[in-house]
GUVORO-38431 format. One record per residue: residue in one letter; z, y, x of N, C-alpha, C, CB in turn. Coordinates in steps of 0.001 Angstrom, whole numbers, plus 500000, padded with zeros to 6 digits. Glycine has a CB too. Example, Ala and Ser with C-alpha at 12.3 -4.5 7.8 and 13.67 -1.06 7.14 Angstrom:
% GUVORO-38431
rest A&n_c3 507800&n_c2 494310&n_c1 513190&ca_c3 507800&ca_c2 495500&ca_c1 512300&c_c3 507800&c_c2 496700&c_c1 513200&cb_c3 509046&cb_c2 495527&cb_c1 511308
rest S&n_c3 507080&n_c2 497750&n_c1 512850&ca_c3 507140&ca_c2 498940&ca_c1 513670&c_c3 507870&c_c2 500030&c_c1 512900&cb_c3 505725&cb_c2 499402&cb_c1 514084
END
This chain:
% GUVORO-38431
rest M&n_c3 049073&n_c2 328267&n_c1 236795&ca_c3 049338&ca_c2 327139&ca_c1 237720&c_c3 047982&c_c2 326816&c_c1 238404&cb_c3 049945&cb_c2 325836&cb_c1 236934
rest T&n_c3 047994&n_c2 326390&n_c1 239698&ca_c3 046935&ca_c2 326055&ca_c1 240283&c_c3 046950&c_c2 324607&c_c1 240842&cb_c3 046710&cb_c2 326997&cb_c1 241209
rest T&n_c3 045827&n_c2 323916&n_c1 241087&ca_c3 045853&ca_c2 322573&ca_c1 241651&c_c3 045157&c_c2 322571&c_c1 242936&cb_c3 045238&cb_c2 321564&cb_c1 240732
rest D&n_c3 045659&n_c2 321924&n_c1 243757&ca_c3 045139&ca_c2 321848&ca_c1 245237&c_c3 043993&c_c2 320863&c_c1 245346&cb_c3 046307&cb_c2 321382&cb_c1 246267
rest T&n_c3 043049&n_c2 320948&n_c1 246254&ca_c3 042174&ca_c2 319968&ca_c1 246476&c_c3 042421&c_c2 319578&c_c1 247929&cb_c3 040764&cb_c2 320395&cb_c1 246156
rest M&n_c3 041860&n_c2 318429&n_c1 248295&ca_c3 042090&ca_c2 317872&ca_c1 249686&c_c3 041386&c_c2 318906&c_c1 250759&cb_c3 041414&cb_c2 316282&cb_c1 249805
rest A&n_c3 040353&n_c2 319617&n_c1 250339&ca_c3 039643&ca_c2 320576&ca_c1 251088&c_c3 040511&c_c2 321909&c_c1 251302&cb_c3 038308&cb_c2 320868&cb_c1 250360
rest G&n_c3 041562&n_c2 322035&n_c1 250583&ca_c3 042317&ca_c2 323246&ca_c1 250619&c_c3 042089&c_c2 324304&c_c1 249754&cb_c3 042237&cb_c2 323737&cb_c1 251735
rest K&n_c3 041036&n_c2 324179&n_c1 248816&ca_c3 040820&ca_c2 325107&ca_c1 247862&c_c3 041845&c_c2 325032&c_c1 246675&cb_c3 039460&cb_c2 324955&cb_c1 247417
rest K&n_c3 041988&n_c2 326251&n_c1 246090&ca_c3 042922&ca_c2 326158&ca_c1 244909&c_c3 042076&c_c2 326420&c_c1 243640&cb_c3 044157&cb_c2 327236&cb_c1 245020
rest Q&n_c3 042331&n_c2 325521&n_c1 242569&ca_c3 041628&ca_c2 325701&ca_c1 241389&c_c3 042675&c_c2 326119&c_c1 240331&cb_c3 040839&cb_c2 324425&cb_c1 241009
rest P&n_c3 042354&n_c2 327237&n_c1 239577&ca_c3 043347&ca_c2 327660&ca_c1 238556&c_c3 043230&c_c2 326677&c_c1 237353&cb_c3 043092&cb_c2 329198&cb_c1 238086
rest I&n_c3 044383&n_c2 326197&n_c1 236913&ca_c3 044451&ca_c2 325311&ca_c1 235722&c_c3 045495&c_c2 325832&c_c1 234720&cb_c3 044804&cb_c2 323842&cb_c1 236146
rest D&n_c3 045209&n_c2 326081&n_c1 233580&ca_c3 046038&ca_c2 326599&ca_c1 232503&c_c3 046875&c_c2 325286&c_c1 231909&cb_c3 045052&cb_c2 327364&cb_c1 231325
rest D&n_c3 048199&n_c2 325293&n_c1 231941&ca_c3 048998&ca_c2 324170&ca_c1 231447&c_c3 048614&c_c2 323831&c_c1 230086&cb_c3 050454&cb_c2 324460&cb_c1 231493
rest S&n_c3 048277&n_c2 324726&n_c1 229223&ca_c3 048095&ca_c2 324387&ca_c1 227864&c_c3 046722&c_c2 323527&c_c1 227750&cb_c3 048076&cb_c2 325736&cb_c1 226972
rest N&n_c3 045811&n_c2 323722&n_c1 228595&ca_c3 044532&ca_c2 323118&ca_c1 228424&c_c3 044348&c_c2 322078&c_c1 229496&cb_c3 043425&cb_c2 324155&cb_c1 228458
rest F&n_c3 045302&n_c2 321560&n_c1 230196&ca_c3 045231&ca_c2 320663&ca_c1 231362&c_c3 044488&c_c2 319309&c_c1 231050&cb_c3 046673&cb_c2 320368&cb_c1 231861
rest L&n_c3 044746&n_c2 318741&n_c1 229841&ca_c3 044060&ca_c2 317537&ca_c1 229599&c_c3 042524&c_c2 317810&c_c1 229378&cb_c3 044694&cb_c2 316833&cb_c1 228394
rest R&n_c3 042134&n_c2 318916&n_c1 228894&ca_c3 040708&ca_c2 319282&ca_c1 228701&c_c3 040227&c_c2 319620&c_c1 230151&cb_c3 040505&cb_c2 320567&cb_c1 227630
rest A&n_c3 040936&n_c2 320254&n_c1 230910&ca_c3 040352&ca_c2 320636&ca_c1 232196&c_c3 040273&c_c2 319473&c_c1 233298&cb_c3 041181&cb_c2 321798&cb_c1 232745
rest F&n_c3 041167&n_c2 318498&n_c1 233082&ca_c3 041207&ca_c2 317321&ca_c1 233734&c_c3 039874&c_c2 316637&c_c1 234006&cb_c3 042024&cb_c2 316510&cb_c1 233026
rest A&n_c3 039194&n_c2 316579&n_c1 232877&ca_c3 037800&ca_c2 315954&ca_c1 232799&c_c3 036810&c_c2 316588&c_c1 233787&cb_c3 037212&cb_c2 316102&cb_c1 231344
rest A&n_c3 036972&n_c2 317796&n_c1 234039&ca_c3 036070&ca_c2 318527&ca_c1 234975&c_c3 036533&c_c2 318493&c_c1 236438&cb_c3 035950&cb_c2 319982&cb_c1 234536
rest L&n_c3 037774&n_c2 318083&n_c1 236678&ca_c3 038198&ca_c2 318049&ca_c1 238056&c_c3 037442&c_c2 317082&c_c1 238869&cb_c3 039609&cb_c2 317744&cb_c1 238144
rest D&n_c3 037307&n_c2 317475&n_c1 240186&ca_c3 036782&ca_c2 316508&ca_c1 241083&c_c3 037840&c_c2 315430&c_c1 241499&cb_c3 036241&cb_c2 317221&cb_c1 242292
rest D&n_c3 037345&n_c2 314259&n_c1 241986&ca_c3 038207&ca_c2 313187&ca_c1 242335&c_c3 039161&c_c2 313554&c_c1 243403&cb_c3 037439&cb_c2 312037&cb_c1 242735
rest S&n_c3 038800&n_c2 314488&n_c1 244291&ca_c3 039673&ca_c2 314818&ca_c1 245353&c_c3 040790&c_c2 315952&c_c1 245086&cb_c3 038811&cb_c2 315220&cb_c1 246461
rest T&n_c3 040788&n_c2 316411&n_c1 243796&ca_c3 041842&ca_c2 317379&ca_c1 243421&c_c3 043204&c_c2 316672&c_c1 243260&cb_c3 041459&cb_c2 318112&cb_c1 242093
rest L&n_c3 044117&n_c2 317467&n_c1 243971&ca_c3 045477&ca_c2 316882&ca_c1 243866&c_c3 046109&c_c2 317226&c_c1 242707&cb_c3 046324&cb_c2 317245&cb_c1 244921
rest I&n_c3 046895&n_c2 316279&n_c1 242119&ca_c3 047623&ca_c2 316547&ca_c1 240912&c_c3 049097&c_c2 316215&c_c1 241106&cb_c3 047036&cb_c2 315760&cb_c1 239749
rest S&n_c3 049985&n_c2 316983&n_c1 240365&ca_c3 051379&ca_c2 316756&ca_c1 240638&c_c3 051936&c_c2 315829&c_c1 239707&cb_c3 052140&cb_c2 317973&cb_c1 240617
rest P&n_c3 053269&n_c2 315378&n_c1 239902&ca_c3 053876&ca_c2 314544&ca_c1 239020&c_c3 053957&c_c2 315101&c_c1 237495&cb_c3 055205&cb_c2 314266&cb_c1 239580
rest K&n_c3 053967&n_c2 316438&n_c1 237303&ca_c3 054174&ca_c2 317107&ca_c1 236050&c_c3 052671&c_c2 316881&c_c1 235349&cb_c3 054665&cb_c2 318790&cb_c1 236276
rest H&n_c3 051622&n_c2 317032&n_c1 236185&ca_c3 050317&ca_c2 316729&ca_c1 235593&c_c3 050163&c_c2 315237&c_c1 235170&cb_c3 049219&cb_c2 317096&cb_c1 236593
rest W&n_c3 050608&n_c2 314316&n_c1 236047&ca_c3 050531&ca_c2 313006&ca_c1 235816&c_c3 051244&c_c2 312592&c_c1 234400&cb_c3 051125&cb_c2 312326&cb_c1 237013
rest A&n_c3 052440&n_c2 313216&n_c1 234293&ca_c3 053203&ca_c2 312976&ca_c1 233062&c_c3 052378&c_c2 313582&c_c1 231878&cb_c3 054683&cb_c2 313630&cb_c1 233158
rest A&n_c3 051795&n_c2 314756&n_c1 231996&ca_c3 050892&ca_c2 315349&ca_c1 230945&c_c3 049778&c_c2 314335&c_c1 230460&cb_c3 050192&cb_c2 316661&cb_c1 231527
rest L&n_c3 049162&n_c2 313884&n_c1 231486&ca_c3 048030&ca_c2 312860&ca_c1 231216&c_c3 048441&c_c2 311675&c_c1 230483&cb_c3 047416&cb_c2 312372&cb_c1 232485
rest C&n_c3 049721&n_c2 311226&n_c1 230923&ca_c3 050120&ca_c2 309875&ca_c1 230282&c_c3 050845&c_c2 310175&c_c1 229024&cb_c3 051057&cb_c2 308968&cb_c1 231238
rest E&n_c3 051168&n_c2 311457&n_c1 228820&ca_c3 051925&ca_c2 311849&ca_c1 227574&c_c3 053392&c_c2 311154&c_c1 227549&cb_c3 051053&cb_c2 311394&cb_c1 226239
rest Q&n_c3 053890&n_c2 311321&n_c1 228835&ca_c3 055369&ca_c2 310767&ca_c1 229035&c_c3 056140&c_c2 311922&c_c1 229757&cb_c3 055424&cb_c2 309295&cb_c1 230003
rest S&n_c3 057324&n_c2 311579&n_c1 229901&ca_c3 058271&ca_c2 312512&ca_c1 230473&c_c3 058178&c_c2 312516&c_c1 231973&cb_c3 059674&cb_c2 312180&cb_c1 230041
rest L&n_c3 058575&n_c2 313628&n_c1 232678&ca_c3 058502&ca_c2 313684&ca_c1 234086&c_c3 059432&c_c2 312614&c_c1 234692&cb_c3 058856&cb_c2 315083&cb_c1 234575
rest D&n_c3 060476&n_c2 312347&n_c1 234064&ca_c3 061496&ca_c2 311286&ca_c1 234565&c_c3 060826&c_c2 309951&c_c1 234454&cb_c3 062897&cb_c2 311275&cb_c1 233701
rest S&n_c3 060038&n_c2 309616&n_c1 233394&ca_c3 059443&ca_c2 308292&ca_c1 233460&c_c3 058381&c_c2 308144&c_c1 234549&cb_c3 058844&cb_c2 307957&cb_c1 232140
rest V&n_c3 057692&n_c2 309217&n_c1 235016&ca_c3 056779&ca_c2 309257&ca_c1 235978&c_c3 057506&c_c2 308844&c_c1 237375&cb_c3 056132&cb_c2 310653&cb_c1 235971
rest Y&n_c3 058628&n_c2 309581&n_c1 237565&ca_c3 059353&ca_c2 309275&ca_c1 238846&c_c3 059859&c_c2 307887&c_c1 238755&cb_c3 060545&cb_c2 310267&cb_c1 239127
rest S&n_c3 060400&n_c2 307370&n_c1 237631&ca_c3 060830&ca_c2 306017&ca_c1 237334&c_c3 059757&c_c2 304998&c_c1 237714&cb_c3 061178&cb_c2 305891&cb_c1 235857
rest A&n_c3 058642&n_c2 305184&n_c1 237313&ca_c3 057439&ca_c2 304344&ca_c1 237525&c_c3 056989&c_c2 304348&c_c1 238956&cb_c3 056297&cb_c2 304813&cb_c1 236648
rest R&n_c3 057167&n_c2 305528&n_c1 239566&ca_c3 056755&ca_c2 305582&ca_c1 240922&c_c3 057788&c_c2 304742&c_c1 241767&cb_c3 056652&cb_c2 307086&cb_c1 241404
rest A&n_c3 058983&n_c2 304929&n_c1 241471&ca_c3 060080&ca_c2 304169&ca_c1 242165&c_c3 059883&c_c2 302621&c_c1 241927&cb_c3 061541&cb_c2 304646&cb_c1 241610
rest R&n_c3 059482&n_c2 302118&n_c1 240863&ca_c3 059202&ca_c2 300754&ca_c1 240590&c_c3 057976&c_c2 300260&c_c1 241234&cb_c3 059114&cb_c2 300547&cb_c1 239192
rest G&n_c3 057073&n_c2 301118&n_c1 241810&ca_c3 055757&ca_c2 300716&ca_c1 242239&c_c3 054750&c_c2 300519&c_c1 241317&cb_c3 055818&cb_c2 299634&cb_c1 242896
rest V&n_c3 054926&n_c2 301063&n_c1 240094&ca_c3 053784&ca_c2 300926&ca_c1 239049&c_c3 052651&c_c2 301757&c_c1 239358&cb_c3 054231&cb_c2 301294&cb_c1 237644
rest L&n_c3 052926&n_c2 303011&n_c1 239934&ca_c3 051902&ca_c2 303988&ca_c1 240291&c_c3 051335&c_c2 303789&c_c1 241539&cb_c3 052379&cb_c2 305276&cb_c1 240261
rest P&n_c3 050180&n_c2 304348&n_c1 241855&ca_c3 049575&ca_c2 304123&ca_c1 243268&c_c3 050253&c_c2 305105&c_c1 244152&cb_c3 047939&cb_c2 304333&cb_c1 243335
rest K&n_c3 050246&n_c2 304712&n_c1 245498&ca_c3 050881&ca_c2 305495&ca_c1 246480&c_c3 050275&c_c2 306900&c_c1 246530&cb_c3 050790&cb_c2 304816&cb_c1 247807
rest P&n_c3 051172&n_c2 307878&n_c1 246510&ca_c3 050627&ca_c2 309165&ca_c1 246571&c_c3 049911&c_c2 309536&c_c1 247917&cb_c3 051702&cb_c2 310099&cb_c1 246297
rest V&n_c3 048925&n_c2 310320&n_c1 247984&ca_c3 048169&ca_c2 310759&ca_c1 249168&c_c3 049080&c_c2 311799&c_c1 249908&cb_c3 046719&cb_c2 311401&cb_c1 248750
rest L&n_c3 049995&n_c2 312481&n_c1 249275&ca_c3 050772&ca_c2 313516&ca_c1 249899&c_c3 052255&c_c2 313202&c_c1 249510&cb_c3 050291&cb_c2 314989&cb_c1 249427
rest E&n_c3 053019&n_c2 313005&n_c1 250475&ca_c3 054522&ca_c2 312848&ca_c1 250334&c_c3 055210&c_c2 313640&c_c1 251356&cb_c3 054976&cb_c2 311380&cb_c1 250459
rest K&n_c3 055763&n_c2 314777&n_c1 251242&ca_c3 056350&ca_c2 315602&ca_c1 252162&c_c3 057636&c_c2 316083&c_c1 251542&cb_c3 055432&cb_c2 316713&cb_c1 252566
rest N&n_c3 058852&n_c2 315651&n_c1 252006&ca_c3 060105&ca_c2 316107&ca_c1 251511&c_c3 060048&c_c2 315661&c_c1 249932&cb_c3 060298&cb_c2 317777&cb_c1 251774
rest R&n_c3 060019&n_c2 316563&n_c1 249098&ca_c3 060198&ca_c2 316541&ca_c1 247593&c_c3 058735&c_c2 316754&c_c1 247124&cb_c3 061284&cb_c2 317745&cb_c1 246997
rest L&n_c3 057745&n_c2 317148&n_c1 247903&ca_c3 056388&ca_c2 317349&ca_c1 247310&c_c3 055591&c_c2 316039&c_c1 247304&cb_c3 055594&cb_c2 318443&cb_c1 248104
rest V&n_c3 055188&n_c2 315722&n_c1 246039&ca_c3 054357&ca_c2 314552&ca_c1 245764&c_c3 053086&c_c2 314842&c_c1 245047&cb_c3 055107&cb_c2 313586&cb_c1 244990
rest R&n_c3 052025&n_c2 314350&n_c1 245611&ca_c3 050671&ca_c2 314694&ca_c1 245009&c_c3 049849&c_c2 313367&c_c1 245104&cb_c3 049899&cb_c2 315972&cb_c1 245827
rest W&n_c3 049102&n_c2 313134&n_c1 243936&ca_c3 047939&ca_c2 312126&ca_c1 243892&c_c3 046669&c_c2 312747&c_c1 243650&cb_c3 048124&cb_c2 311085&cb_c1 242830
rest T&n_c3 045559&n_c2 312059&n_c1 243806&ca_c3 044274&ca_c2 312705&ca_c1 243615&c_c3 043922&c_c2 312329&c_c1 242270&cb_c3 043186&cb_c2 312308&cb_c1 244649
rest A&n_c3 043038&n_c2 313162&n_c1 241598&ca_c3 042605&ca_c2 312855&ca_c1 240246&c_c3 041904&c_c2 311578&c_c1 240175&cb_c3 041743&cb_c2 313906&cb_c1 239713
rest G&n_c3 041268&n_c2 311255&n_c1 241337&ca_c3 040460&ca_c2 309941&ca_c1 241309&c_c3 041470&c_c2 308732&c_c1 241407&cb_c3 039361&cb_c2 309879&cb_c1 242583
rest Q&n_c3 042619&n_c2 308922&n_c1 241978&ca_c3 043697&ca_c2 307775&ca_c1 241983&c_c3 044054&c_c2 307592&c_c1 240536&cb_c3 045084&cb_c2 308133&cb_c1 242891
rest Y&n_c3 044207&n_c2 308678&n_c1 239776&ca_c3 044613&ca_c2 308571&ca_c1 238364&c_c3 043651&c_c2 307977&c_c1 237568&cb_c3 044924&cb_c2 309812&cb_c1 237791
rest R&n_c3 042439&n_c2 308240&n_c1 237770&ca_c3 041253&ca_c2 307596&ca_c1 236875&c_c3 041165&c_c2 306154&c_c1 237278&cb_c3 039724&cb_c2 308333&cb_c1 237113
rest D&n_c3 041305&n_c2 305805&n_c1 238521&ca_c3 041227&ca_c2 304384&ca_c1 239024&c_c3 042396&c_c2 303578&c_c1 238384&cb_c3 041316&cb_c2 304325&cb_c1 240661
rest W&n_c3 043646&n_c2 304254&n_c1 238359&ca_c3 044738&ca_c2 303580&ca_c1 237804&c_c3 044686&c_c2 303196&c_c1 236349&cb_c3 045834&cb_c2 304347&cb_c1 238010
rest V&n_c3 044008&n_c2 304243&n_c1 235587&ca_c3 043877&ca_c2 304139&ca_c1 234114&c_c3 042797&c_c2 303005&c_c1 234006&cb_c3 043420&cb_c2 305613&cb_c1 233358
rest R&n_c3 041760&n_c2 302797&n_c1 234745&ca_c3 040723&ca_c2 301833&ca_c1 234610&c_c3 041278&c_c2 300560&c_c1 234802&cb_c3 039626&cb_c2 302046&cb_c1 235511
rest G&n_c3 042289&n_c2 300501&n_c1 235871&ca_c3 042899&ca_c2 299218&ca_c1 236113&c_c3 043807&c_c2 298688&c_c1 235048&cb_c3 043625&cb_c2 299283&cb_c1 237316
rest L&n_c3 044368&n_c2 299692&n_c1 234300&ca_c3 045198&ca_c2 299181&ca_c1 233208&c_c3 044381&c_c2 298739&c_c1 232054&cb_c3 046173&cb_c2 300207&cb_c1 232755
rest A&n_c3 043306&n_c2 299240&n_c1 231880&ca_c3 042368&ca_c2 298791&ca_c1 230725&c_c3 041886&c_c2 297355&c_c1 231140&cb_c3 041021&cb_c2 299864&cb_c1 230503
rest E&n_c3 041575&n_c2 297234&n_c1 232335&ca_c3 041051&ca_c2 295804&ca_c1 232790&c_c3 042118&c_c2 294764&c_c1 232798&cb_c3 040446&cb_c2 295840&cb_c1 234253
rest A&n_c3 043382&n_c2 295109&n_c1 233145&ca_c3 044416&ca_c2 294340&ca_c1 233242&c_c3 045195&c_c2 294026&c_c1 231822&cb_c3 045236&cb_c2 294974&cb_c1 234224
rest A&n_c3 044682&n_c2 294751&n_c1 230844&ca_c3 045405&ca_c2 294682&ca_c1 229478&c_c3 045118&c_c2 293201&c_c1 228875&cb_c3 044818&cb_c2 295926&cb_c1 228393
rest P&n_c3 046194&n_c2 292583&n_c1 228452&ca_c3 045957&ca_c2 291174&ca_c1 227815&c_c3 045187&c_c2 291326&c_c1 226502&cb_c3 047373&cb_c2 290396&cb_c1 227511
rest A&n_c3 044618&n_c2 290256&n_c1 225926&ca_c3 044051&ca_c2 290274&ca_c1 224801&c_c3 045073&c_c2 290483&c_c1 223637&cb_c3 043301&cb_c2 289117&cb_c1 224712
rest H&n_c3 044705&n_c2 291107&n_c1 222596&ca_c3 045660&ca_c2 291431&ca_c1 221620&c_c3 046106&c_c2 290028&c_c1 220904&cb_c3 045029&cb_c2 292519&cb_c1 220588
rest R&n_c3 047325&n_c2 289966&n_c1 220838&ca_c3 048067&ca_c2 288846&ca_c1 220244&c_c3 048909&c_c2 289282&c_c1 219109&cb_c3 048925&cb_c2 288172&cb_c1 221258
rest R&n_c3 048810&n_c2 288485&n_c1 217975&ca_c3 049476&ca_c2 288890&ca_c1 216837&c_c3 050926&c_c2 288714&c_c1 217147&cb_c3 049025&cb_c2 288133&cb_c1 215611
rest G&n_c3 051799&n_c2 289599&n_c1 216862&ca_c3 053216&ca_c2 289705&ca_c1 217085&c_c3 053929&c_c2 288987&c_c1 215968&cb_c3 053661&cb_c2 291168&cb_c1 217178
rest G&n_c3 055166&n_c2 288665&n_c1 216197&ca_c3 056106&ca_c2 288201&ca_c1 215211&c_c3 056154&c_c2 286665&c_c1 215141&cb_c3 055751&cb_c2 288779&cb_c1 213859
rest R&n_c3 056737&n_c2 286151&n_c1 214255&ca_c3 056998&ca_c2 284659&ca_c1 214096&c_c3 055675&c_c2 284082&c_c1 213630&cb_c3 058214&cb_c2 284317&cb_c1 213020
rest P&n_c3 055588&n_c2 282724&n_c1 214096&ca_c3 054476&ca_c2 282049&ca_c1 213624&c_c3 054387&c_c2 281792&c_c1 212176&cb_c3 054392&cb_c2 280891&cb_c1 214271
rest R&n_c3 053185&n_c2 281839&n_c1 211508&ca_c3 053079&ca_c2 281475&ca_c1 210120&c_c3 053467&c_c2 279982&c_c1 209839&cb_c3 051662&cb_c2 281743&cb_c1 209658
rest K&n_c3 053792&n_c2 279708&n_c1 208661&ca_c3 054252&ca_c2 278387&ca_c1 208276&c_c3 052962&c_c2 277387&c_c1 208466&cb_c3 054840&cb_c2 278415&cb_c1 206694
rest D&n_c3 051876&n_c2 277863&n_c1 208123&ca_c3 050551&ca_c2 276952&ca_c1 208207&c_c3 050291&c_c2 276567&c_c1 209532&cb_c3 049255&cb_c2 277654&cb_c1 207699
rest T&n_c3 050834&n_c2 277218&n_c1 210555&ca_c3 050539&ca_c2 276870&ca_c1 212040&c_c3 051758&c_c2 275942&c_c1 212512&cb_c3 050419&cb_c2 278309&cb_c1 213035
rest L&n_c3 052770&n_c2 275897&n_c1 211736&ca_c3 053934&ca_c2 275005&ca_c1 212116&c_c3 053985&c_c2 273652&c_c1 211513&cb_c3 055181&cb_c2 275651&cb_c1 211764
rest Q&n_c3 053422&n_c2 273498&n_c1 210288&ca_c3 053331&ca_c2 272156&ca_c1 209778&c_c3 051908&c_c2 271710&c_c1 209396&cb_c3 054213&cb_c2 272037&cb_c1 208606
rest P&n_c3 051634&n_c2 270434&n_c1 209637&ca_c3 050307&ca_c2 269847&ca_c1 209334&c_c3 050076&c_c2 270062&c_c1 207822&cb_c3 050232&cb_c2 268269&cb_c1 209734
rest K&n_c3 048817&n_c2 270350&n_c1 207588&ca_c3 048282&ca_c2 270500&ca_c1 206198&c_c3 048436&c_c2 269082&c_c1 205497&cb_c3 046684&cb_c2 271008&cb_c1 206216
rest G&n_c3 048792&n_c2 269108&n_c1 204156&ca_c3 048844&ca_c2 267918&ca_c1 203437&c_c3 050367&c_c2 267536&c_c1 203385&cb_c3 047926&cb_c2 266812&cb_c1 204100
rest G&n_c3 051232&n_c2 267990&n_c1 204223&ca_c3 052490&ca_c2 267700&ca_c1 204259&c_c3 052871&c_c2 266350&c_c1 204666&cb_c3 052959&cb_c2 267975&cb_c1 203133
rest A&n_c3 054145&n_c2 266128&n_c1 205066&ca_c3 054613&ca_c2 264960&ca_c1 205575&c_c3 055174&c_c2 264017&c_c1 204440&cb_c3 055628&cb_c2 265283&cb_c1 206601
rest A&n_c3 054845&n_c2 262743&n_c1 204347&ca_c3 055379&ca_c2 261855&ca_c1 203373&c_c3 056778&c_c2 261325&c_c1 203566&cb_c3 054525&cb_c2 260782&cb_c1 203274
END
């Protein structure tokens, strides 16, 4: 498999080592939905679904069924997720000691 760059050069990338190879890619390198799914460890369908919902950035290349983002867009998107992540909140039902005043009611 090869990955295109905006300059038109092709860079060979082995599918089995794409996650490792991604770190070395230039920000202008174009990545496919298949690569995006591999980076997110999700299915290709979930990438297309997220794109349709507007969760993903707008692709730099959309021609018929061809969709490509830049590696830089992916990196910026991940950074944005980390910055927008809410503080960790304990899940589940509130504990009793937070519901009743200490000392009990008379």
